[in-house]
mmCIF file as Biopython writes it, N, C-alpha, C and O atoms, coordinates in Angstrom:
data_model
#
loop_
_atom_site.group_PDB
_atom_site.id
_atom_site.type_symbol
_atom_site.label_atom_id
_atom_site.label_alt_id
_atom_site.label_comp_id
_atom_site.label_asym_id
_atom_site.label_entity_id
_atom_site.label_seq_id
_atom_site.pdbx_PDB_ins_code
_atom_site.Cartn_x
_atom_site.Cartn_y
_atom_site.Cartn_z
_atom_site.occupancy
_atom_site.B_iso_or_equiv
_atom_site.auth_seq_id
_atom_site.auth_asym_id
_atom_site.pdbx_PDB_model_num
ATOM 1   N N  . MET A ? 1  ? 10.943 -11.572 -10.764 1.0 0.0 1  A 1 
ATOM 2   C CA . MET A ? 1  ? 10.686 -11.316 -9.321  1.0 0.0 1  A 1 
ATOM 3   C C  . MET A ? 1  ? 9.393  -12.007 -8.885  1.0 0.0 1  A 1 
ATOM 4   O O  . MET A ? 1  ? 9.336  -12.596 -7.805  1.0 0.0 1  A 1 
ATOM 5   N N  . MET A ? 2  ? 8.381  -11.939 -9.702  1.0 0.0 2  A 1 
ATOM 6   C CA . MET A ? 2  ? 7.113  -12.559 -9.296  1.0 0.0 2  A 1 
ATOM 7   C C  . MET A ? 2  ? 7.202  -14.067 -9.247  1.0 0.0 2  A 1 
ATOM 8   O O  . MET A ? 2  ? 6.521  -14.697 -8.437  1.0 0.0 2  A 1 
ATOM 9   N N  . MET A ? 3  ? 8.036  -14.671 -10.105 1.0 0.0 3  A 1 
ATOM 10  C CA . MET A ? 3  ? 8.219  -16.109 -10.064 1.0 0.0 3  A 1 
ATOM 11  C C  . MET A ? 3  ? 8.923  -16.544 -8.807  1.0 0.0 3  A 1 
ATOM 12  O O  . MET A ? 3  ? 8.600  -17.591 -8.246  1.0 0.0 3  A 1 
ATOM 13  N N  . LYS A ? 4  ? 9.924  -15.723 -8.330  1.0 0.0 4  A 1 
ATOM 14  C CA . LYS A ? 4  ? 10.584 -16.047 -7.092  1.0 0.0 4  A 1 
ATOM 15  C C  . LYS A ? 4  ? 9.603  -15.922 -5.901  1.0 0.0 4  A 1 
ATOM 16  O O  . LYS A ? 4  ? 9.588  -16.738 -4.980  1.0 0.0 4  A 1 
ATOM 17  N N  . ARG A ? 5  ? 8.800  -14.869 -5.977  1.0 0.0 5  A 1 
ATOM 18  C CA . ARG A ? 5  ? 7.829  -14.671 -4.899  1.0 0.0 5  A 1 
ATOM 19  C C  . ARG A ? 5  ? 6.831  -15.814 -4.829  1.0 0.0 5  A 1 
ATOM 20  O O  . ARG A ? 5  ? 6.512  -16.292 -3.740  1.0 0.0 5  A 1 
ATOM 21  N N  . HIS A ? 6  ? 6.316  -16.274 -6.017  1.0 0.0 6  A 1 
ATOM 22  C CA . HIS A ? 6  ? 5.413  -17.337 -6.039  1.0 0.0 6  A 1 
ATOM 23  C C  . HIS A ? 6  ? 5.998  -18.593 -5.485  1.0 0.0 6  A 1 
ATOM 24  O O  . HIS A ? 6  ? 5.315  -19.322 -4.766  1.0 0.0 6  A 1 
ATOM 25  N N  . LYS A ? 7  ? 7.274  -18.886 -5.800  1.0 0.0 7  A 1 
ATOM 26  C CA . LYS A ? 7  ? 7.928  -20.079 -5.270  1.0 0.0 7  A 1 
ATOM 27  C C  . LYS A ? 7  ? 8.057  -19.978 -3.777  1.0 0.0 7  A 1 
ATOM 28  O O  . LYS A ? 7  ? 7.821  -20.954 -3.065  1.0 0.0 7  A 1 
ATOM 29  N N  . MET A ? 8  ? 8.445  -18.754 -3.260  1.0 0.0 8  A 1 
ATOM 30  C CA . MET A ? 8  ? 8.624  -18.624 -1.845  1.0 0.0 8  A 1 
ATOM 31  C C  . MET A ? 8  ? 7.298  -18.760 -1.110  1.0 0.0 8  A 1 
ATOM 32  O O  . MET A ? 8  ? 7.248  -19.382 -0.049  1.0 0.0 8  A 1 
ATOM 33  N N  . GLU A ? 9  ? 6.221  -18.192 -1.649  1.0 0.0 9  A 1 
ATOM 34  C CA . GLU A ? 9  ? 4.886  -18.355 -1.051  1.0 0.0 9  A 1 
ATOM 35  C C  . GLU A ? 9  ? 4.481  -19.814 -1.046  1.0 0.0 9  A 1 
ATOM 36  O O  . GLU A ? 9  ? 3.919  -20.300 -0.064  1.0 0.0 9  A 1 
ATOM 37  N N  . LYS A ? 10 ? 4.760  -20.513 -2.125  1.0 0.0 10 A 1 
ATOM 38  C CA . LYS A ? 10 ? 4.370  -21.933 -2.187  1.0 0.0 10 A 1 
ATOM 39  C C  . LYS A ? 10 ? 5.140  -22.729 -1.127  1.0 0.0 10 A 1 
ATOM 40  O O  . LYS A ? 10 ? 4.574  -23.608 -0.478  1.0 0.0 10 A 1 
ATOM 41  N N  . ASP A ? 11 ? 6.418  -22.424 -0.955  1.0 0.0 11 A 1 
ATOM 42  C CA . ASP A ? 11 ? 7.222  -23.130 0.065   1.0 0.0 11 A 1 
ATOM 43  C C  . ASP A ? 11 ? 6.690  -22.798 1.497   1.0 0.0 11 A 1 
ATOM 44  O O  . ASP A ? 11 ? 6.745  -23.651 2.382   1.0 0.0 11 A 1 
ATOM 45  N N  . LEU A ? 12 ? 6.203  -21.620 1.708   1.0 0.0 12 A 1 
ATOM 46  C CA . LEU A ? 12 ? 5.670  -21.255 3.015   1.0 0.0 12 A 1 
ATOM 47  C C  . LEU A ? 12 ? 4.236  -21.666 3.197   1.0 0.0 12 A 1 
ATOM 48  O O  . LEU A ? 12 ? 3.709  -21.561 4.305   1.0 0.0 12 A 1 
ATOM 49  N N  . GLY A ? 13 ? 3.591  -22.122 2.170   1.0 0.0 13 A 1 
ATOM 50  C CA . GLY A ? 13 ? 2.194  -22.572 2.273   1.0 0.0 13 A 1 
ATOM 51  C C  . GLY A ? 13 ? 1.168  -21.474 2.261   1.0 0.0 13 A 1 
ATOM 52  O O  . GLY A ? 13 ? 0.068  -21.648 2.785   1.0 0.0 13 A 1 
ATOM 53  N N  . ILE A ? 14 ? 1.504  -20.352 1.677   1.0 0.0 14 A 1 
ATOM 54  C CA . ILE A ? 14 ? 0.577  -19.224 1.568   1.0 0.0 14 A 1 
ATOM 55  C C  . ILE A ? 14 ? 0.386  -18.876 0.119   1.0 0.0 14 A 1 
ATOM 56  O O  . ILE A ? 14 ? 0.979  -19.508 -0.756  1.0 0.0 14 A 1 
ATOM 57  N N  . GLY A ? 15 ? -0.448 -17.863 -0.155  1.0 0.0 15 A 1 
ATOM 58  C CA . GLY A ? 15 ? -0.639 -17.371 -1.510  1.0 0.0 15 A 1 
ATOM 59  C C  . GLY A ? 15 ? -1.790 -17.938 -2.254  1.0 0.0 15 A 1 
ATOM 60  O O  . GLY A ? 15 ? -2.076 -17.500 -3.368  1.0 0.0 15 A 1 
ATOM 61  N N  . THR A ? 16 ? -2.495 -18.939 -1.662  1.0 0.0 16 A 1 
ATOM 62  C CA . THR A ? 16 ? -3.647 -19.514 -2.388  1.0 0.0 16 A 1 
ATOM 63  C C  . THR A ? 16 ? -4.955 -18.780 -2.045  1.0 0.0 16 A 1 
ATOM 64  O O  . THR A ? 16 ? -5.926 -18.832 -2.800  1.0 0.0 16 A 1 
ATOM 65  N N  . GLU A ? 17 ? -4.960 -18.091 -0.881  1.0 0.0 17 A 1 
ATOM 66  C CA . GLU A ? 17 ? -6.171 -17.349 -0.490  1.0 0.0 17 A 1 
ATOM 67  C C  . GLU A ? 17 ? -6.047 -15.889 -0.951  1.0 0.0 17 A 1 
ATOM 68  O O  . GLU A ? 17 ? -4.964 -15.369 -1.221  1.0 0.0 17 A 1 
ATOM 69  N N  . VAL A ? 18 ? -7.230 -15.266 -1.021  1.0 0.0 18 A 1 
ATOM 70  C CA . VAL A ? 18 ? -7.282 -13.871 -1.420  1.0 0.0 18 A 1 
ATOM 71  C C  . VAL A ? 18 ? -7.584 -13.026 -0.209  1.0 0.0 18 A 1 
ATOM 72  O O  . VAL A ? 18 ? -8.444 -13.357 0.607   1.0 0.0 18 A 1 
ATOM 73  N N  . GLY A ? 19 ? -6.859 -11.921 -0.106  1.0 0.0 19 A 1 
ATOM 74  C CA . GLY A ? 19 ? -7.161 -11.008 1.000   1.0 0.0 19 A 1 
ATOM 75  C C  . GLY A ? 19 ? -6.026 -10.868 2.022   1.0 0.0 19 A 1 
ATOM 76  O O  . GLY A ? 19 ? -4.918 -11.363 1.814   1.0 0.0 19 A 1 
ATOM 77  N N  . TYR A ? 20 ? -6.319 -10.204 3.091   1.0 0.0 20 A 1 
ATOM 78  C CA . TYR A ? 20 ? -5.343 -9.860  4.117   1.0 0.0 20 A 1 
ATOM 79  C C  . TYR A ? 20 ? -5.534 -10.838 5.257   1.0 0.0 20 A 1 
ATOM 80  O O  . TYR A ? 20 ? -6.111 -10.477 6.283   1.0 0.0 20 A 1 
ATOM 81  N N  . SER A ? 21 ? -5.071 -12.052 5.107   1.0 0.0 21 A 1 
ATOM 82  C CA . SER A ? 21 ? -5.278 -13.012 6.169   1.0 0.0 21 A 1 
ATOM 83  C C  . SER A ? 21 ? -3.951 -13.595 6.612   1.0 0.0 21 A 1 
ATOM 84  O O  . SER A ? 21 ? -3.160 -12.925 7.276   1.0 0.0 21 A 1 
ATOM 85  N N  . LYS A ? 22 ? -3.711 -14.820 6.251   1.0 0.0 22 A 1 
ATOM 86  C CA . LYS A ? 22 ? -2.475 -15.539 6.685   1.0 0.0 22 A 1 
ATOM 87  C C  . LYS A ? 22 ? -1.256 -14.943 6.031   1.0 0.0 22 A 1 
ATOM 88  O O  . LYS A ? 22 ? -0.161 -14.989 6.591   1.0 0.0 22 A 1 
ATOM 89  N N  . ASN A ? 23 ? -1.438 -14.368 4.820   1.0 0.0 23 A 1 
ATOM 90  C CA . ASN A ? 23 ? -0.283 -13.821 4.083   1.0 0.0 23 A 1 
ATOM 91  C C  . ASN A ? 23 ? 0.498  -12.754 4.876   1.0 0.0 23 A 1 
ATOM 92  O O  . ASN A ? 23 ? 1.728  -12.761 4.920   1.0 0.0 23 A 1 
ATOM 93  N N  . ALA A ? 24 ? -0.269 -11.832 5.502   1.0 0.0 24 A 1 
ATOM 94  C CA . ALA A ? 24 ? 0.356  -10.697 6.224   1.0 0.0 24 A 1 
ATOM 95  C C  . ALA A ? 24 ? 1.130  -11.193 7.428   1.0 0.0 24 A 1 
ATOM 96  O O  . ALA A ? 24 ? 2.241  -10.731 7.687   1.0 0.0 24 A 1 
ATOM 97  N N  . GLU A ? 25 ? 0.564  -12.115 8.156   1.0 0.0 25 A 1 
ATOM 98  C CA . GLU A ? 25 ? 1.239  -12.618 9.340   1.0 0.0 25 A 1 
ATOM 99  C C  . GLU A ? 25 ? 2.513  -13.385 8.997   1.0 0.0 25 A 1 
ATOM 100 O O  . GLU A ? 25 ? 3.521  -13.261 9.693   1.0 0.0 25 A 1 
ATOM 101 N N  . THR A ? 26 ? 2.469  -14.168 7.939   1.0 0.0 26 A 1 
ATOM 102 C CA . THR A ? 26 ? 3.645  -14.924 7.517   1.0 0.0 26 A 1 
ATOM 103 C C  . THR A ? 26 ? 4.690  -14.046 6.980   1.0 0.0 26 A 1 
ATOM 104 O O  . THR A ? 26 ? 5.877  -14.286 7.199   1.0 0.0 26 A 1 
ATOM 105 N N  . ALA A ? 27 ? 4.283  -12.988 6.253   1.0 0.0 27 A 1 
ATOM 106 C CA . ALA A ? 27 ? 5.245  -12.020 5.713   1.0 0.0 27 A 1 
ATOM 107 C C  . ALA A ? 27 ? 6.029  -11.289 6.777   1.0 0.0 27 A 1 
ATOM 108 O O  . ALA A ? 27 ? 7.203  -10.963 6.603   1.0 0.0 27 A 1 
ATOM 109 N N  . LYS A ? 28 ? 5.330  -11.030 7.922   1.0 0.0 28 A 1 
ATOM 110 C CA . LYS A ? 28 ? 6.010  -10.389 9.040   1.0 0.0 28 A 1 
ATOM 111 C C  . LYS A ? 28 ? 7.034  -11.281 9.679   1.0 0.0 28 A 1 
ATOM 112 O O  . LYS A ? 28 ? 8.065  -10.811 10.161  1.0 0.0 28 A 1 
ATOM 113 N N  . ARG A ? 29 ? 6.756  -12.584 9.686   1.0 0.0 29 A 1 
ATOM 114 C CA . ARG A ? 29 ? 7.686  -13.531 10.358  1.0 0.0 29 A 1 
ATOM 115 C C  . ARG A ? 29 ? 8.779  -13.979 9.436   1.0 0.0 29 A 1 
ATOM 116 O O  . ARG A ? 29 ? 9.837  -14.383 9.919   1.0 0.0 29 A 1 
ATOM 117 N N  . SER A ? 30 ? 8.596  -13.935 8.160   1.0 0.0 30 A 1 
ATOM 118 C CA . SER A ? 30 ? 9.604  -14.364 7.197   1.0 0.0 30 A 1 
ATOM 119 C C  . SER A ? 30 ? 10.455 -13.167 6.729   1.0 0.0 30 A 1 
ATOM 120 O O  . SER A ? 30 ? 9.949  -12.289 6.030   1.0 0.0 30 A 1 
ATOM 121 N N  . PRO A ? 31 ? 11.725 -13.131 7.106   1.0 0.0 31 A 1 
ATOM 122 C CA . PRO A ? 31 ? 12.556 -11.987 6.677   1.0 0.0 31 A 1 
ATOM 123 C C  . PRO A ? 31 ? 12.786 -11.990 5.157   1.0 0.0 31 A 1 
ATOM 124 O O  . PRO A ? 31 ? 12.932 -10.924 4.559   1.0 0.0 31 A 1 
ATOM 125 N N  . ALA A ? 32 ? 12.821 -13.155 4.537   1.0 0.0 32 A 1 
ATOM 126 C CA . ALA A ? 32 ? 13.040 -13.167 3.039   1.0 0.0 32 A 1 
ATOM 127 C C  . ALA A ? 32 ? 11.799 -12.587 2.346   1.0 0.0 32 A 1 
ATOM 128 O O  . ALA A ? 32 ? 11.914 -11.794 1.411   1.0 0.0 32 A 1 
ATOM 129 N N  . LEU A ? 33 ? 10.633 -12.987 2.807   1.0 0.0 33 A 1 
ATOM 130 C CA . LEU A ? 33 ? 9.405  -12.487 2.170   1.0 0.0 33 A 1 
ATOM 131 C C  . LEU A ? 33 ? 9.218  -10.973 2.476   1.0 0.0 33 A 1 
ATOM 132 O O  . LEU A ? 33 ? 8.744  -10.227 1.619   1.0 0.0 33 A 1 
ATOM 133 N N  . ALA A ? 34 ? 9.575  -10.545 3.642   1.0 0.0 34 A 1 
ATOM 134 C CA . ALA A ? 34 ? 9.492  -9.107  3.963   1.0 0.0 34 A 1 
ATOM 135 C C  . ALA A ? 34 ? 10.436 -8.295  3.057   1.0 0.0 34 A 1 
ATOM 136 O O  . ALA A ? 34 ? 10.080 -7.230  2.554   1.0 0.0 34 A 1 
ATOM 137 N N  . ALA A ? 35 ? 11.646 -8.833  2.870   1.0 0.0 35 A 1 
ATOM 138 C CA . ALA A ? 35 ? 12.607 -8.156  1.990   1.0 0.0 35 A 1 
ATOM 139 C C  . ALA A ? 35 ? 12.098 -8.084  0.566   1.0 0.0 35 A 1 
ATOM 140 O O  . ALA A ? 35 ? 12.281 -7.078  -0.120  1.0 0.0 35 A 1 
ATOM 141 N N  . MET A ? 36 ? 11.449 -9.173  0.117   1.0 0.0 36 A 1 
ATOM 142 C CA . MET A ? 36 ? 10.920 -9.188  -1.227  1.0 0.0 36 A 1 
ATOM 143 C C  . MET A ? 36 ? 9.759  -8.193  -1.332  1.0 0.0 36 A 1 
ATOM 144 O O  . MET A ? 36 ? 9.612  -7.540  -2.366  1.0 0.0 36 A 1 
ATOM 145 N N  . ASN A ? 37 ? 8.919  -8.060  -0.270  1.0 0.0 37 A 1 
ATOM 146 C CA . ASN A ? 37 ? 7.850  -7.111  -0.299  1.0 0.0 37 A 1 
ATOM 147 C C  . ASN A ? 37 ? 8.384  -5.678  -0.393  1.0 0.0 37 A 1 
ATOM 148 O O  . ASN A ? 37 ? 7.830  -4.859  -1.127  1.0 0.0 37 A 1 
ATOM 149 N N  . ARG A ? 38 ? 9.467  -5.368  0.353   1.0 0.0 38 A 1 
ATOM 150 C CA . ARG A ? 38 ? 10.083 -4.037  0.245   1.0 0.0 38 A 1 
ATOM 151 C C  . ARG A ? 38 ? 10.632 -3.783  -1.161  1.0 0.0 38 A 1 
ATOM 152 O O  . ARG A ? 38 ? 10.462 -2.689  -1.698  1.0 0.0 38 A 1 
ATOM 153 N N  . LYS A ? 39 ? 11.278 -4.764  -1.752  1.0 0.0 39 A 1 
ATOM 154 C CA . LYS A ? 39 ? 11.844 -4.598  -3.107  1.0 0.0 39 A 1 
ATOM 155 C C  . LYS A ? 39 ? 10.704 -4.398  -4.069  1.0 0.0 39 A 1 
ATOM 156 O O  . LYS A ? 39 ? 10.771 -3.512  -4.921  1.0 0.0 39 A 1 
ATOM 157 N N  . PHE A ? 40 ? 9.657  -5.191  -3.964  1.0 0.0 40 A 1 
ATOM 158 C CA . PHE A ? 40 ? 8.513  -5.015  -4.844  1.0 0.0 40 A 1 
ATOM 159 C C  . PHE A ? 40 ? 7.880  -3.659  -4.724  1.0 0.0 40 A 1 
ATOM 160 O O  . PHE A ? 40 ? 7.483  -3.057  -5.722  1.0 0.0 40 A 1 
ATOM 161 N N  . GLY A ? 41 ? 7.783  -3.163  -3.478  1.0 0.0 41 A 1 
ATOM 162 C CA . GLY A ? 41 ? 7.226  -1.802  -3.263  1.0 0.0 41 A 1 
ATOM 163 C C  . GLY A ? 41 ? 8.039  -0.753  -3.919  1.0 0.0 41 A 1 
ATOM 164 O O  . GLY A ? 41 ? 7.491  0.192   -4.486  1.0 0.0 41 A 1 
ATOM 165 N N  . MET A ? 42 ? 9.383  -0.888  -3.862  1.0 0.0 42 A 1 
ATOM 166 C CA . MET A ? 42 ? 10.293 0.078   -4.483  1.0 0.0 42 A 1 
ATOM 167 C C  . MET A ? 42 ? 10.125 0.053   -6.025  1.0 0.0 42 A 1 
ATOM 168 O O  . MET A ? 42 ? 10.030 1.096   -6.671  1.0 0.0 42 A 1 
ATOM 169 N N  . ILE A ? 43 ? 10.092 -1.143  -6.572  1.0 0.0 43 A 1 
ATOM 170 C CA . ILE A ? 43 ? 9.977  -1.290  -8.030  1.0 0.0 43 A 1 
ATOM 171 C C  . ILE A ? 43 ? 8.627  -0.727  -8.442  1.0 0.0 43 A 1 
ATOM 172 O O  . ILE A ? 43 ? 8.531  -0.008  -9.437  1.0 0.0 43 A 1 
ATOM 173 N N  . HIS A ? 44 ? 7.591  -1.044  -7.694  1.0 0.0 44 A 1 
ATOM 174 C CA . HIS A ? 44 ? 6.236  -0.588  -8.051  1.0 0.0 44 A 1 
ATOM 175 C C  . HIS A ? 44 ? 6.192  0.978   -7.967  1.0 0.0 44 A 1 
ATOM 176 O O  . HIS A ? 44 ? 5.581  1.625   -8.818  1.0 0.0 44 A 1 
ATOM 177 N N  . GLY A ? 45 ? 6.819  1.543   -6.978  1.0 0.0 45 A 1 
ATOM 178 C CA . GLY A ? 45 ? 6.832  2.996   -6.871  1.0 0.0 45 A 1 
ATOM 179 C C  . GLY A ? 45 ? 7.589  3.645   -8.037  1.0 0.0 45 A 1 
ATOM 180 O O  . GLY A ? 45 ? 7.153  4.671   -8.560  1.0 0.0 45 A 1 
ATOM 181 N N  . LEU A ? 46 ? 8.694  3.067   -8.437  1.0 0.0 46 A 1 
ATOM 182 C CA . LEU A ? 46 ? 9.440  3.617   -9.594  1.0 0.0 46 A 1 
ATOM 183 C C  . LEU A ? 46 ? 8.659  3.459   -10.880 1.0 0.0 46 A 1 
ATOM 184 O O  . LEU A ? 46 ? 8.707  4.326   -11.752 1.0 0.0 46 A 1 
ATOM 185 N N  . SER A ? 47 ? 7.954  2.380   -11.000 1.0 0.0 47 A 1 
ATOM 186 C CA . SER A ? 47 ? 7.164  2.162   -12.204 1.0 0.0 47 A 1 
ATOM 187 C C  . SER A ? 47 ? 5.990  3.192   -12.217 1.0 0.0 47 A 1 
ATOM 188 O O  . SER A ? 47 ? 5.654  3.706   -13.284 1.0 0.0 47 A 1 
ATOM 189 N N  . SER A ? 48 ? 5.387  3.488   -11.091 1.0 0.0 48 A 1 
ATOM 190 C CA . SER A ? 48 ? 4.332  4.471   -11.053 1.0 0.0 48 A 1 
ATOM 191 C C  . SER A ? 48 ? 4.883  5.883   -11.410 1.0 0.0 48 A 1 
ATOM 192 O O  . SER A ? 48 ? 4.264  6.654   -12.143 1.0 0.0 48 A 1 
ATOM 193 N N  . LEU A ? 49 ? 6.044  6.161   -10.865 1.0 0.0 49 A 1 
ATOM 194 C CA . LEU A ? 49 ? 6.707  7.500   -11.169 1.0 0.0 49 A 1 
ATOM 195 C C  . LEU A ? 49 ? 6.974  7.591   -12.687 1.0 0.0 49 A 1 
ATOM 196 O O  . LEU A ? 49 ? 6.722  8.628   -13.301 1.0 0.0 49 A 1 
ATOM 197 N N  . ALA A ? 50 ? 7.478  6.514   -13.276 1.0 0.0 50 A 1 
ATOM 198 C CA . ALA A ? 50 ? 7.760  6.537   -14.710 1.0 0.0 50 A 1 
ATOM 199 C C  . ALA A ? 50 ? 6.505  6.727   -15.496 1.0 0.0 50 A 1 
ATOM 200 O O  . ALA A ? 50 ? 6.509  7.415   -16.517 1.0 0.0 50 A 1 
ATOM 201 N N  . ASN A ? 51 ? 5.419  6.130   -15.043 1.0 0.0 51 A 1 
ATOM 202 C CA . ASN A ? 51 ? 4.128  6.276   -15.755 1.0 0.0 51 A 1 
ATOM 203 C C  . ASN A ? 51 ? 3.653  7.758   -15.626 1.0 0.0 51 A 1 
ATOM 204 O O  . ASN A ? 51 ? 3.155  8.322   -16.600 1.0 0.0 51 A 1 
ATOM 205 N N  . ILE A ? 52 ? 3.795  8.345   -14.510 1.0 0.0 52 A 1 
ATOM 206 C CA . ILE A ? 52 ? 3.324  9.745   -14.332 1.0 0.0 52 A 1 
ATOM 207 C C  . ILE A ? 52 ? 4.189  10.682  -15.175 1.0 0.0 52 A 1 
ATOM 208 O O  . ILE A ? 52 ? 3.660  11.590  -15.815 1.0 0.0 52 A 1 
ATOM 209 N N  . LEU A ? 53 ? 5.512  10.480  -15.188 1.0 0.0 53 A 1 
ATOM 210 C CA . LEU A ? 53 ? 6.388  11.288  -16.041 1.0 0.0 53 A 1 
ATOM 211 C C  . LEU A ? 53 ? 6.079  11.110  -17.521 1.0 0.0 53 A 1 
ATOM 212 O O  . LEU A ? 53 ? 6.098  12.073  -18.287 1.0 0.0 53 A 1 
ATOM 213 N N  . SER A ? 54 ? 5.791  9.861   -17.923 1.0 0.0 54 A 1 
ATOM 214 C CA . SER A ? 54 ? 5.412  9.622   -19.330 1.0 0.0 54 A 1 
ATOM 215 C C  . SER A ? 54 ? 4.140  10.351  -19.687 1.0 0.0 54 A 1 
ATOM 216 O O  . SER A ? 54 ? 4.027  10.936  -20.765 1.0 0.0 54 A 1 
ATOM 217 N N  . PHE A ? 55 ? 3.188  10.315  -18.787 1.0 0.0 55 A 1 
ATOM 218 C CA . PHE A ? 55 ? 1.918  11.007  -19.070 1.0 0.0 55 A 1 
ATOM 219 C C  . PHE A ? 55 ? 2.104  12.472  -19.183 1.0 0.0 55 A 1 
ATOM 220 O O  . PHE A ? 55 ? 1.541  13.099  -20.081 1.0 0.0 55 A 1 
ATOM 221 N N  . GLY A ? 56 ? 2.917  13.081  -18.254 1.0 0.0 56 A 1 
ATOM 222 C CA . GLY A ? 56 ? 3.198  14.488  -18.303 1.0 0.0 56 A 1 
ATOM 223 C C  . GLY A ? 56 ? 3.934  14.884  -19.590 1.0 0.0 56 A 1 
ATOM 224 O O  . GLY A ? 56 ? 3.637  15.914  -20.195 1.0 0.0 56 A 1 
ATOM 225 N N  . SER A ? 57 ? 4.856  14.083  -19.981 1.0 0.0 57 A 1 
ATOM 226 C CA . SER A ? 57 ? 5.606  14.366  -21.235 1.0 0.0 57 A 1 
ATOM 227 C C  . SER A ? 57 ? 4.681  14.253  -22.438 1.0 0.0 57 A 1 
ATOM 228 O O  . SER A ? 57 ? 4.776  15.048  -23.373 1.0 0.0 57 A 1 
ATOM 229 N N  . LEU A ? 58 ? 3.816  13.303  -22.419 1.0 0.0 58 A 1 
ATOM 230 C CA . LEU A ? 58 ? 2.881  13.175  -23.558 1.0 0.0 58 A 1 
ATOM 231 C C  . LEU A ? 58 ? 1.931  14.377  -23.586 1.0 0.0 58 A 1 
ATOM 232 O O  . LEU A ? 58 ? 1.605  14.887  -24.659 1.0 0.0 58 A 1 
ATOM 233 N N  . ALA A ? 59 ? 1.494  14.821  -22.428 1.0 0.0 59 A 1 
ATOM 234 C CA . ALA A ? 59 ? 0.569  15.982  -22.401 1.0 0.0 59 A 1 
ATOM 235 C C  . ALA A ? 59 ? 1.312  17.243  -22.938 1.0 0.0 59 A 1 
ATOM 236 O O  . ALA A ? 59 ? 0.763  17.991  -23.747 1.0 0.0 59 A 1 
ATOM 237 N N  . MET A ? 60 ? 2.541  17.459  -22.483 1.0 0.0 60 A 1 
ATOM 238 C CA . MET A ? 60 ? 3.321  18.604  -22.980 1.0 0.0 60 A 1 
ATOM 239 C C  . MET A ? 60 ? 3.541  18.531  -24.465 1.0 0.0 60 A 1 
ATOM 240 O O  . MET A ? 60 ? 3.391  19.530  -25.167 1.0 0.0 60 A 1 
ATOM 241 N N  . HIS A ? 61 ? 3.893  17.369  -24.953 1.0 0.0 61 A 1 
ATOM 242 C CA . HIS A ? 61 ? 4.173  17.214  -26.424 1.0 0.0 61 A 1 
ATOM 243 C C  . HIS A ? 61 ? 2.864  17.416  -27.175 1.0 0.0 61 A 1 
ATOM 244 O O  . HIS A ? 61 ? 2.874  18.054  -28.227 1.0 0.0 61 A 1 
ATOM 245 N N  . SER A ? 62 ? 1.755  16.910  -26.690 1.0 0.0 62 A 1 
ATOM 246 C CA . SER A ? 62 ? 0.485  17.144  -27.372 1.0 0.0 62 A 1 
ATOM 247 C C  . SER A ? 62 ? 0.142  18.624  -27.428 1.0 0.0 62 A 1 
ATOM 248 O O  . SER A ? 62 ? -0.350 19.119  -28.442 1.0 0.0 62 A 1 
ATOM 249 N N  . TRP A ? 63 ? 0.404  19.321  -26.338 1.0 0.0 63 A 1 
ATOM 250 C CA . TRP A ? 63 ? 0.144  20.781  -26.266 1.0 0.0 63 A 1 
ATOM 251 C C  . TRP A ? 63 ? 1.045  21.464  -27.302 1.0 0.0 63 A 1 
ATOM 252 O O  . TRP A ? 63 ? 0.584  22.358  -28.012 1.0 0.0 63 A 1 
ATOM 253 N N  . TYR A ? 64 ? 2.308  21.068  -27.404 1.0 0.0 64 A 1 
ATOM 254 C CA . TYR A ? 64 ? 3.242  21.638  -28.343 1.0 0.0 64 A 1 
ATOM 255 C C  . TYR A ? 64 ? 2.760  21.443  -29.762 1.0 0.0 64 A 1 
ATOM 256 O O  . TYR A ? 64 ? 2.715  22.395  -30.542 1.0 0.0 64 A 1 
ATOM 257 N N  . LEU A ? 65 ? 2.398  20.212  -30.108 1.0 0.0 65 A 1 
ATOM 258 C CA . LEU A ? 65 ? 1.905  19.900  -31.440 1.0 0.0 65 A 1 
ATOM 259 C C  . LEU A ? 65 ? 0.613  20.642  -31.783 1.0 0.0 65 A 1 
ATOM 260 O O  . LEU A ? 65 ? 0.443  21.115  -32.906 1.0 0.0 65 A 1 
ATOM 261 N N  . SER A ? 66 ? -0.302 20.740  -30.806 1.0 0.0 66 A 1 
ATOM 262 C CA . SER A ? 66 ? -1.527 21.438  -31.062 1.0 0.0 66 A 1 
ATOM 263 C C  . SER A ? 66 ? -1.294 22.938  -31.273 1.0 0.0 66 A 1 
ATOM 264 O O  . SER A ? 66 ? -2.061 23.563  -32.005 1.0 0.0 66 A 1 
ATOM 265 N N  . SER A ? 67 ? -0.293 23.525  -30.679 1.0 0.0 67 A 1 
ATOM 266 C CA . SER A ? 67 ? 0.050  24.949  -30.844 1.0 0.0 67 A 1 
ATOM 267 C C  . SER A ? 67 ? 0.539  25.212  -32.265 1.0 0.0 67 A 1 
ATOM 268 O O  . SER A ? 67 ? 0.486  26.350  -32.733 1.0 0.0 67 A 1 
ATOM 269 N N  . LYS A ? 68 ? 1.004  24.196  -32.944 1.0 0.0 68 A 1 
ATOM 270 C CA . LYS A ? 68 ? 1.519  24.415  -34.331 1.0 0.0 68 A 1 
ATOM 271 C C  . LYS A ? 68 ? 0.434  24.254  -35.402 1.0 0.0 68 A 1 
ATOM 272 O O  . LYS A ? 68 ? 0.696  24.486  -36.582 1.0 0.0 68 A 1 
ATOM 273 N N  . LEU A ? 69 ? -0.755 23.869  -35.011 1.0 0.0 69 A 1 
ATOM 274 C CA . LEU A ? 69 ? -1.838 23.706  -35.988 1.0 0.0 69 A 1 
ATOM 275 C C  . LEU A ? 69 ? -2.316 25.064  -36.550 1.0 0.0 69 A 1 
ATOM 276 O O  . LEU A ? 69 ? -2.428 26.043  -35.812 1.0 0.0 69 A 1 
ATOM 277 N N  . ASP A ? 70 ? -2.584 25.104  -37.816 1.0 0.0 70 A 1 
ATOM 278 C CA . ASP A ? 70 ? -3.190 26.262  -38.444 1.0 0.0 70 A 1 
ATOM 279 C C  . ASP A ? 70 ? -4.600 25.902  -38.803 1.0 0.0 70 A 1 
ATOM 280 O O  . ASP A ? 70 ? -4.840 25.089  -39.696 1.0 0.0 70 A 1 
ATOM 281 N N  . LEU A ? 71 ? -5.550 26.516  -38.094 1.0 0.0 71 A 1 
ATOM 282 C CA . LEU A ? 71 ? -6.969 26.199  -38.353 1.0 0.0 71 A 1 
ATOM 283 C C  . LEU A ? 71 ? -7.659 27.405  -38.960 1.0 0.0 71 A 1 
ATOM 284 O O  . LEU A ? 71 ? -8.854 27.350  -39.253 1.0 0.0 71 A 1 
#
């Protein structure tokens, strides 16, 4: 996905500067780039949710293992 985005930005002449400048305005005008931004946001959100669930599972498993220790 990032390779497609990089190619699209290169074709539109954006992506070389850092920050919220020309990129945001061009993304609003380009339906393909706006769709890619929405898809990236969805994938990023799902990845964040998976990380949070993994952390919670690891914490619960660590608690379970620690409760089995004989000290």
